N, C-alpha and C positions, 0 to 999 in steps of 0.2 A: 585564462588568467586565474580562475578558481582552482584549476588543477595544479597550476604552478605554485600557488600559495599553499595548497594542501600538501604537496610534495615537500615544500620547504619546512612546514611545521613538523612533518614526520621525520625529516632529516635532523632538525634541531632537537627533537625529543629523543631520538636515538643517540645523538652525540652527548646530550646531557646525561642520559642513562649510562652510557659507556664511561664517562668521566667520573660519575659517582661510584660505579663499581670499582674502577681503578683506584680511587681514593680509599675506599674501604679496604680493599685487598692489600694496599701498601702500608696500612697502619694496623698493628696488632690489636691495639685497644678498641679501635672502631670495629674490627673484624669480630672480636669476641663479643662486643656489645650487640652487634647485628645478629650473631648466632643465638644469643640468649633471647633477644627480642623476637626472633622468628619462632623459637620454641614456645614462648609464652603465647604468641598470637595463634600458633597452631593448636595449642592446648585449649585456648579460649574458643576457637572455631569448632573444634571437635566436641567440646562440651555443649556449645549452643546447638550444634547440628543434631545431637542425640535427643535433645528435648524440644526441638523446634516444632511448632504447629504446622501441619500440612493442610493447605487449602487447594482444592481442585474444582474446576467447573468447565462446562461446555456451553458455547454460544452457537445457536442455530437460528433458523427462521422463526422458531417458536419463542425465542428469548434465551435467558440464562438459566442453566440448571446446575445446581451444586452436586458434585459427585462424592459419593461415599466410598471408602476403600472396601474392597471385596476380599473374601476368603477364597483363595485359588487352590484348585486341586491339581493344577499343573504349573510348571515354572512360567512366570510371566516374562515378557520381553522387556529389555531396557529401552528407554526412549531413544529414538534414532538421532543421528547427527544431521538429518535433513528436515526441512520445514514440513514436508508432507510425510505422513505416516500411514501405514496400513491399518485396517480395522483389526484390533487385537486387544489383549489385556496387557497393560504396561506397569512396570514397577518404578516408583519415584520415592526415594528415601525410605526404602523397605516397605512401602505401602502399595497395594495393587489397585488398579483402576480399570474399569471396563470402558474401552474406547471403541465400541463396535458401531456407533452411530456416526453419520457424517456431521461435521461441524468443526469449530475452532475449540481446541482444548488448551487450558492453561493450568499449570501446576506451580504452586508456590510453597517453598520451605522458608518460613519467615526468617529473614536475616541471613539466609544462606544462598538460595538459588531460585531463579525464575525460569520456567520453560513454557513455550507455546508451540503447538503443532496443529496441523490441519488434517482431518480425514475428509477426503473429497467425496462428493456424491457423483458416482459414475453415470447416474441417470439424469442429473440436473446440473448442466454446465453453468447456469446462472447462479445457482446456490453456491457452487464450488468457487466461482469468482468472488462472490460476496464474502465467503469465509476467508479467503486469502487476503481480501482487502482489510480485514480486521487486524492483520499483523502489523499495521503501520498507523502512524499519525501524520497529519499534514505539517511539514516543517522542512528544514534543509540541512540539519546537522550531519546527516549521512549521505548528502548529495554527491560528494566526490569519491565515495568509496566504490570499489569494484563490485560487480554483481555477486561474485562468490562471497565476498566479505559481507555484503548486505544480507545474504541468506543466513550467514552465521549470526549476525546481529539480531535478525528477526526471531531467532530461536530463543534468545535470552531477554529481549526487551522490545519495545515498540521501535520499529524502523521509522526514522524521521526523514521523509522525502516529499518533494512536490509532486504534482499530478503526473507529469510526464515520466519521471523516474519510477513512480509507483505503478503506472500503467505498464511500462516495460518489465518491471519486476514481476508483476502478476502474470503478464503475458508469457514470459519465459517459463515460469513454473507450469502453467497450463499446457504449453507446448511440450515440455518434458514429459508430462503425464498423458500425452496423446489427446488432449482436449483442444479443439479448434478455438482460436481467438485471434483477433487482430487489433492493433492500436489505431485509433481514429482521433481526429482533432476537430476543434470547432473554433469559430472566431466571431467577434462582434461586428455588426455593421454600423454601430454608433461611433461617436467621437472617441478616439483612443485616449486612454489615460495612463498607459505604460504599466499598469498593474494587473487588472483583471480584464484583459482584452480577448483572451482565448482560454481554451481548456484542452486537456488531453485525457482520453478515456479509452476503454476497450469495448469491443463487441464480441460476444460469443454466439455460437449458433445453437438455438434451442431445437432439439429434435422433436420435442412435444409440439411446439408452435410452428415448426418448420420455417423459421425466419431468424434473422440476426436480431439479437437483443443487446441493448446498450447497458453497460455496467460502469457506473462511476466509482472507481476504486478509491478516489480521493474523498468523495462525500459518502461512501459506503451505501450506495443507493441505486435503484433502478427507477425508471420513469414510466408511468402507466396512463393509458387512455383506453379503457375497456380491456386492453391487453398490454403487456410490456412493449415498449417502443424501441426501435432502432434509433441511431443518431439522426438519420435522414428524417424519420417520422417525428422525432422530438423537435427538430429545427423547423419542420414544416408547420407543426402546431404553433410554435412561437411566432412564425411569420404570419399565420392566419389569425392569430389572436385566440386560438382554441386552447381551452384549459387542459391541464394534465395534472396528475398527482405524482408525488415523489414518495417512494416506499424505501425507507432506510432500514438496514439491519442493526443500526446502532442509534439509540436515543440520546447518546452523549456526543457532544462536539469533540471529535478526535483530532485535536490540534496540539502541536508542540509549542505552547504559548511562548516559552523563553528560548526555543530552539529554532526560530525562524528569523534569521538575521542576515543583513548584507555582509558579505565577507570583507568588503573593503573598509567600511566605517562602523560596522557593528550595529547599524540601525535595525531596530526590532519591528517586525510586522505584527506583533501580538495584538496591538490595539485595533488595527484595521481588520485583522482576521476575526476578532470577536464581533466587530460590527457586521461583517459579511456573513457570519455563521451564528448569529445570536439565537435564532430559532429556525424552524423549518420554512417559515415564510420568507425570512431574509435569504436563506440559502436558495429558495426557489426564484426569488428576484434576481439573484446573482446568476443562476442558470439561464434565466430568460435573457440576460445580457450576453453572456459568454458563449452560448450555444445557438446563436442565430444562423450561423453559416456552417454546414458540415464540410469537413475537409478530410482527405486521406492521401497518404504518400504511397505511390505505386510506381515501381520501376524507376525510382529516383526523381519522380516528378510529383509535385503537389497539385492535386485536383480539388477544386472548390465548386460548390453548387450555388448558382445564382437563381433566386426565385423569380426575378423580373429583370428588365433591362437596366433600370436605375441601379439596382444592386450590383449588376455585372460591371457597370461603370465605376461604382464605388470600390469594388473589390480590386479592379485593375489599378486604381489609384493607391490602394493600400500596399499592394505588391504586384508589380508587373510581371514577375516570373511565374505566377500561378497560372495554371490552365483552368479556365472558367468554363463550366458546363451548365447547360440548362437542367432543370429538375428532371426532365424525362431522360436526358442523356446520362446524368449522374446516377439515377436509379437503375437504368439499364446496365450500366457499366459495373456497378458495385453491389447491387441488391437483387440481381436476377438469378443468383445461385440459390436454389432451394435444397441443394445437397440431398437429393433423393437417392 
């Protein structure tokens, strides 16, 4: 339904654009006026472009660092057309910037252009996934766009998608760069409310820790109990009532407050989203609800982990098509790979 509505909007937009162009071309006065307007706007843009202030910064696990332009002894590279860029020195509006460290880089020419790119950390898959998570905000205005279109959007502004679209977006980029990741899901065992009953995240494999590590690209965070946790370990902690901490790469709630709406009636989720993400404690409470049961799709089948018999019965009532495994069976099937 969402895809059909999206396609209809695009068709109507193209039709209106075509009709306007035909109207202008058929009327000499309108055509002349349009040409003069275009020249004036172009002159204004070029004038603004020449005097625009340039702001550049990098975000990594240490925080935000403002970048100063550098004097280059060699020609600098132009910013690429892809989200991921190599370590190098790049030119943005005739100013050069050193982008040799891993992290998320943003470049702003005030009033003209925004760009953001990521330099991945080949030695730290967890950090790389977190950097890629910063390309987006939680919303749904870009939900129906294609993966290639989403990648182009993310270069110029925040991509506005929900957790499952964001997880697949980051997963695809990591795979393209030869970094292992997999999309995982979770579900609540509590009474369903139709809104925050589950979650979609990714796991990467940490060669340093020799284990799968959960990365919440929607919340821009990992979860820790002595060491970073996998989804299986996080859900087990929640089941046992064992505490854990949430370590976020962003101290700002990254939500598209006015861009998270029902396509049918325009209902805005902004108010409820602020309640659920007011601060780290509220986000943690949300995680404790939606990540109670680990799930994974494998070979077309959804596998879920039941911590006890009562939960197994509850899960079968929620969805009888799920394949329910015990904790030992689930761990052996999906977490026995140490990738030695």
